[in-house]
N, C-alpha and C positions, 0 to 999 in steps of 0.2 A: 504494500500500500504506500502510495506517495503521500506522506503526512502533510507536507507543506501544501500540496494541491487540495487535499481534503479540508485543511484548515481554512483555505480561501473560500472553498465551496460552503462550508458551514457558516462562515461570516455572511455570505450572500443568502443562504437558505438554511435557517436553523434546524429544519427537519432532517438535514443530513447528519446532525449530531448522533443520531442512532447508529451510524456506521462506526463512529469512534467508540461508542458504548459497546457495540458487538465485538469490536476488535480487542478491547482492553478490559472488559468486565471480569473475565476469568482471572486475569493477573491481579487486579485490585482486590477482588473478593478473596482469592487465595492468600494474598499478603495479610489482609485484615483477619482472616480466619486463623492463620498460623500465629499471628500476634496475640489475638484475644482468646483463641481456643473455644469460641462460642459461635455457633452457626448463625443464630438470629442477630447477634451483635455485629458479626462480620457482614451480614447482608445489609444491615442498617448503615454501617460505615461505608460500604461500597456505594450504596444508594446516595448517601450524603456527599460522597466524593464526586460522583457524577453530577449531582444537582449543582454543587458549587462550580464544577468545571463548566457546566452548561451556562450558568448565569454569568460566568467570568470569561467565557471564551472570546468575547469581543476584544478584551484587553490583552489576550495572549499574543505575544510577539514571537514569531518563528526565529529561532537562533541556531538552526541546524542540529538540534538535539531532539530526540523523540518526545512527543507529547506525553508518552508514558512516564517520563521522568517527572513532568509536572503533575500528573495524576498521582504518582507515588508520593510526591511532596504533600499534596492535599490529603491523601489517605493517612500519611504519617501524622499530620496535624490532627486529624479526626481521631486516630487511635490514641494519641497522647491526651486529647481532650477527654476521651472516654476513660482512660486510665486515671486521670486526675479526678474526675467527678464520680465515676461509677453510677451516675444517674444520667447517662447519655440520652438525649432526646433529639434524634435527628429530624430534619424536615422531611416531608414526604415527597416521593416522586410525583405524587398527585399534583403538586404545585407546578411542575413542568407541564403536565397535561392541561391543567386548568388555565394557567397564564400564557403558555406558549403553544399549546395545541400539539405537542410532540408526545407520542406514545412510546415509552421505554419499558413497558411492563412485561415483556416476554422473558419470563424466568424459566423457560422450559428446561434449560440446562443447569440452572442454579441448584435445583434440588439434587440432581445427579452429581454435580460437582461437589456439593456439600457432603453427600454420602460417601463419595470416593475419598475426600479429604479426611473425613472422620475415620474411615476404615484404615487409611494409611497411618494416621496418628496412633490408633489403638494398637497397631502392629509393632510399634517402636517405643516400648516403655522407657528405655534409656533416653531416647530423644525427648520424651515427655518430661522426664526429670530435669534434663538440661534446660528445656524450654521453661519450666517452672522457675528454675534459678535465674534465667535471663529475665523473666517477668518481674523479678524482685529488684533488678538493677535500676539505676537512674534511667529515665527515658532516653537520655543522650546515648547511653550504651546500648539500650534495647534497639534503638533505631538502626545503628550501624551494624550490629550483630545480625539483626533480622534481615536487613537488606543484603548483607554479604552472604550469609549462610542459608537463609530460608529462600531468598529470592535470587541467589547467585548473581548479584550485581557486582560489577567491577568497582574498584576504589574510585575511579574517575566518575562512574555513573552515580555512586553514592554521594560524591562531592557535589555533583550537579543537582541531584534530588534534594539534598539537605541544604544546599547553598553555602557550603563550607569548603575550605581548602583541602586538597588531597592529604597533605601532611597532618592536618587536624583529624581527618577521618582515620588515617593509619594509627595515630596516637589513641583516639577513642576506642578503636577496635582492639588494640593491644591491651589497653587498661581494662576494657570490658571483659575480654577473654581471661585475663589474669584474675579478675574478681570471680568469674565463673569457676575457674580452676581451684581457687582458694575455697570456695563454698563446697565444691565437690569433694575436696580433700577433707573438709570438716565433717562431712556426712558419714 
């Protein structure tokens, strides 16, 4: 997909946003699910991510990096908001339908994706233990560890997503992993 061309089309015709949604929903939902370990919360966070992207797409400037980086940044902020409040109340996708006339409610693959992700996680108990330890870290460490190891993003991509320098990402990753190792050794 030519993201730059699609972005121009979306700015001309907002109904084309559905193509972006279809292309990247699974990535964003999976990221939110692996971070929160809760299907319904991940679904809400993914929906909120796309709602915010939809309402802000007019201000998005193409800089030769994937729109997915921008979506990960929004999702990361939503996940951190959820972790801070634990009373996360996302806006509804109905707002897009009501205000903009765009229908993004095809969740036909979301249930299947959720079931597959849940089965995958249940098969890896050790992974779940590490994930629980990661969830106790400061969000700045959770962000970099999750993007690097759960989402297999490069240091450069993480720097773009989080708006930080690559050296900072390497440092946060190193310190975060050390904290996980210390906690594993303590158990």
